[in-house]
Each structure stands twice: as structure tokens, then as C-alpha cells.
MARPABA-6661 format. One record per residue (C-alpha): x, y, z; residue in one letter; residue number from 0. Coordinates in Angstrom, 1 decimal. Example, Ala and Ser with C-alpha at 12.3 -4.5 7.8 and 13.67 -1.06 7.14 Angstrom:
2
xx:yy:zz:sefi:keke
12.3:-4.5:7.8:A:0
13.7:-1.1:7.1:S:1
This chain:
76
xx:yy:zz:sefi:keke
-5.6:24.2:-13.5:M:0
-7.0:21.0:-12.2:A:1
-5.1:17.8:-11.8:V:2
-6.2:13.8:-11.3:S:3
-3.8:12.0:-9.6:I:4
-3.5:8.3:-10.7:Q:5
-1.6:5.3:-9.8:C:6
1.4:5.0:-11.9:K:7
1.3:1.0:-11.8:Y:8
-2.4:-0.2:-11.4:C:9
-4.0:3.2:-13.0:R:10
-6.3:3.5:-10.0:Q:11
-7.5:7.3:-9.3:S:12
-6.1:8.4:-6.1:I:13
-7.5:11.9:-6.1:G:14
-8.1:15.0:-7.9:Y:15
-6.7:18.6:-6.9:I:16
-8.6:21.5:-8.2:D:17
-7.2:24.1:-6.0:D:18
-4.1:25.6:-7.8:E:19
-2.6:26.8:-4.1:R:20
-2.6:23.3:-3.0:H:21
-0.8:22.0:-6.5:I:22
1.6:24.8:-5.9:T:23
2.3:23.9:-2.7:S:24
2.8:20.5:-3.4:Y:25
5.1:21.3:-6.0:F:26
7.2:23.5:-3.5:E:27
7.7:20.9:-0.9:Q:28
8.6:18.1:-3.2:E:29
12.1:18.2:-4.3:E:30
12.3:17.2:-8.2:H:31
14.1:18.6:-11.1:S:32
11.8:19.9:-14.1:S:33
12.5:16.6:-16.0:S:34
11.4:14.5:-12.9:E:35
8.3:16.6:-12.6:W:36
7.7:15.9:-16.3:M:37
7.8:12.2:-15.8:E:38
5.1:12.6:-13.0:L:39
2.7:14.7:-15.3:L:40
0.9:14.2:-18.3:E:41
-1.1:16.6:-20.1:H:42
-3.8:15.0:-21.7:K:43
-5.4:16.8:-25.3:S:44
-8.4:18.0:-23.7:N:45
-6.4:20.1:-21.4:G:46
-6.3:17.8:-18.2:E:47
-3.2:16.9:-16.5:Y:48
-2.6:13.5:-14.6:I:49
0.1:13.2:-12.0:M:50
1.4:9.8:-11.9:K:51
2.5:8.5:-8.3:L:52
2.1:5.3:-6.6:T:53
-0.9:4.2:-4.5:C:54
-0.7:2.7:-1.0:E:55
-1.6:-0.8:-2.4:Y:56
1.4:-0.6:-5.0:C:57
3.9:0.9:-2.7:E:58
3.3:-2.1:-0.4:D:59
3.6:-4.6:-3.4:T:60
6.8:-3.0:-4.3:L:61
8.1:-3.2:-1.1:A:62
7.4:-6.9:-0.8:Q:63
8.6:-7.5:-4.4:N:64
11.2:-5.1:-5.2:P:65
12.0:-6.8:-8.6:E:66
8.8:-5.3:-9.8:L:67
10.4:-1.8:-9.9:H:68
11.9:-2.6:-13.2:E:69
8.2:-2.9:-14.8:N:70
6.0:0.1:-15.9:D:71
3.0:-1.6:-14.8:H:72
2.6:-4.7:-13.1:F:73
-1.0:-4.7:-12.2:I:74
-3.1:-5.3:-15.4:H:75
């Protein structure tokens, strides 16, 4: 299983994990419920998984403008 990592706000590619041990390790370290993981992961019809996280640029922008948390996307 391979996972592409993409910013959920600006959709910029953040990285790619193709080693299942790293993926499992990441999931074990993070404390999220199953429903929270389902919000973070998107399964494409071609079998690809995309993990939606926040990139550093958007994280800084959100810290400076907390009202933007209300939007699904704020950079188009």
C-alpha cells in the first residue's frame, strides 16, 4: 500500500510513503479514532490512497488567521 500525502487546504503534494512499515508506524503513533482516520485518508478509484494533512505554509497561515479554519480550502 502506498500513500500520497497532500495538503488539505492548498492541495500541494507534501510527500509519498511507499513502505507499509512506515505507514503502520505513523498510524500507531497518532492518536485518532477510526472516523478521524477516514477523514484524513481518501481512497481513489485507481487504488491510490491520499492522506490529507496541513503543509507548513498553510499551518503558518492558519496560525496568523484562525478564522480560516472554518473553510475547507482557502488557497485556490
